[in-house]
C-alpha positions in Angstrom: 119.8 28.0 119.6 123.0 27.9 121.6 123.8 24.3 123.1 123.2 24.4 126.9 124.6 21.0 127.7 121.0 19.4 128.2 120.0 17.2 125.4 116.7 16.3 127.1 115.8 20.2 127.5 112.7 21.4 125.6 113.7 23.6 122.7 113.1 27.3 123.6 110.0 28.7 121.9 109.8 32.4 121.1 106.5 33.9 121.6 104.8 35.5 118.6 105.0 39.3 118.6 101.9 41.3 119.4 100.2 43.0 116.3 101.7 46.4 117.4 105.2 44.9 117.7 104.9 43.3 114.4 103.7 46.6 112.7 106.7 48.4 114.2 109.1 45.7 113.0 107.6 45.9 109.5 108.1 49.7 109.6 111.6 49.4 110.7 112.3 47.0 107.8 110.6 49.0 105.2 112.6 52.2 104.3 109.8 53.6 102.2 107.6 53.6 105.3 110.2 55.1 107.4 110.6 57.8 105.0 107.1 58.6 104.8 106.7 58.6 108.6 109.7 60.9 108.8 108.3 63.2 106.1 105.1 63.7 108.3 107.0 64.2 111.6 109.4 66.7 110.0 106.7 68.8 108.3 104.6 68.7 111.4 107.4 70.0 113.4 109.2 72.5 111.1 106.4 73.3 108.3 106.4 72.2 104.7 108.6 75.2 103.6 111.3 74.4 106.2 111.3 70.6 105.7 114.2 69.3 103.7 115.2 66.0 102.3 118.2 66.0 104.5 116.1 66.6 107.7 113.7 63.6 106.6 116.6 61.3 106.0 118.0 61.9 109.3 114.8 61.4 110.9 114.2 58.1 109.1 117.9 57.0 109.4 118.3 56.1 105.6 120.7 57.1 102.9 119.9 59.5 100.2 120.3 56.8 97.7 117.4 54.9 99.4 115.2 58.0 99.1 115.9 58.3 95.4 114.7 54.7 95.0 111.2 55.6 96.1 110.7 59.3 95.4 111.6 61.9 92.9 112.0 64.8 95.1 110.5 66.4 98.5 107.2 67.3 96.8 106.7 63.6 95.5 107.5 62.3 99.0 105.0 64.7 100.7 102.3 63.9 98.1 102.7 60.2 98.8 102.6 60.7 102.6 99.6 62.9 102.7 97.8 60.5 100.2 98.3 57.7 102.6 97.3 59.8 105.5 94.1 61.2 103.8 93.3 57.8 102.1 93.4 56.0 105.4 90.8 58.7 106.7 88.7 58.4 103.7 88.6 54.5 103.8 87.6 54.5 107.5 84.8 57.0 106.7 83.5 54.9 103.8 83.5 51.8 106.1 81.6 53.6 108.8 78.9 54.9 106.3 78.4 51.4 105.0 77.4 50.0 108.3 73.7 49.0 108.5 72.9 51.7 111.0 70.7 54.8 111.1 72.2 57.7 109.2 72.4 59.9 112.1 74.3 57.1 114.2 76.8 56.6 111.3 77.5 60.3 111.3 78.2 60.3 115.1 80.3 57.2 115.0 82.4 58.4 111.9 83.0 61.5 113.6 84.0 60.1 116.8 86.4 57.8 114.9 87.9 60.8 113.0 88.4 62.9 116.2 90.0 59.9 118.2 92.3 59.2 115.2 93.4 62.7 115.0 94.0 62.9 118.7 96.2 60.0 118.7 98.3 61.3 115.8 98.9 65.0 116.3 101.7 65.1 113.6 99.1 63.6 111.1 96.4 66.0 112.1 98.8 69.0 111.8 99.9 67.9 108.3 96.3 67.3 107.1 94.6 70.4 108.7 97.5 73.0 108.5 100.4 72.1 106.3 98.5 70.7 103.2 96.8 74.1 102.9 100.1 76.0 102.6 102.2 73.5 100.7 100.9 74.5 97.1 98.2 73.6 94.6 98.5 69.9 94.5 98.2 69.4 98.3 95.4 71.9 98.6 93.6 70.1 95.8 94.1 66.8 97.6 92.6 68.3 100.7 89.7 69.6 98.7 88.9 66.1 97.3 89.0 64.6 100.8 86.5 67.2 101.9 84.2 66.5 98.9 84.0 62.8 99.9 82.7 63.9 103.5 80.2 66.2 101.8 79.0 63.4 99.6 78.5 61.3 102.7 76.5 63.9 104.3 74.2 64.4 101.5 72.2 61.4 102.5 71.0 63.5 105.3 68.6 65.2 102.8 66.2 62.2 102.6 65.6 62.8 106.4 65.0 66.5 106.2 61.6 67.9 106.0 60.4 71.3 104.7 61.6 73.7 103.7 63.9 72.1 101.1 67.7 72.5 102.3 70.1 74.9 100.4 72.1 73.2 97.8 75.4 73.8 99.5 74.4 72.8 103.0 76.5 69.7 103.1 79.5 71.5 102.0 78.9 74.4 104.6 78.6 71.7 107.4 81.7 70.0 106.4 83.6 73.2 105.9 82.6 74.3 109.1 83.7 71.3 110.9 87.1 71.3 109.0 87.6 75.1 110.0 87.1 74.2 113.7 89.6 71.3 113.6 92.1 73.5 111.6 92.0 76.1 114.5 92.2 73.5 117.2 95.0 71.8 115.7 96.8 75.2 114.9 96.5 76.1 118.6 98.0 72.8 119.6 94.8 71.4 121.2 94.8 68.3 119.0 94.5 66.0 122.2 91.3 67.7 123.0 89.4 67.1 119.9 87.4 64.1 121.2 85.7 66.3 123.8 84.2 68.3 120.7 82.4 65.3 119.5 78.8 66.1 121.0 78.9 69.7 119.7 80.3 68.8 116.3 77.9 66.0 115.9 74.9 68.1 116.7 76.2 70.8 114.3 76.4 68.2 111.7 73.0 66.7 112.1 70.8 69.7 112.9 70.3 71.1 109.4 68.9 67.6 108.3 66.9 66.6 111.5 64.7 68.7 113.8 66.4 69.8 117.0 64.6 67.1 119.0 66.0 64.4 116.8 69.5 65.8 116.6 69.6 66.1 120.4 68.6 62.6 120.7 71.1 61.2 118.4 74.0 62.8 120.1 72.9 62.0 123.7 
């Protein structure tokens, strides 16, 4: 602190940064984090094929040598970026399904969280639901594994279903159908409107496992 000529003055105290400000500060100091964020932004804006390392470096404001310390090439950087994006969604879904709530409520709340998160991060949504599907075999396989997790979480619904026995692929059909709708909305630039789909998508997800009355009650 600079001397202000008053020995009796109380020392200045800087207030602690907010959690959001602290996260931003960490991101600025962490070059790897900045590069990953830049990769997502550039791919969402230009597409995976037209994204280049030089554009990512310009977006992140880091030197090429710094990029080389953390990643082998563009593909490696993209894979790490999508793994963090998808991994966060997977972790949050698991946390929702581990809560001591009725299965139908867990489905509704997990879906609401997913739609809200995507709406707040249109770049991430674009990368997950559009660019991963056209960036080659490895990103496509990562996308498939993510959907497989949600399929496994939906399988618990079989214990709530009556007769007749549900088809073996019903959970895969439900998750695939929702993913297809999200893909189309994101592709059309309507990511911000995704939370408005919650009631319809939740009903669609629950109906095969519950009767119509119980499914409607769960989403109301």
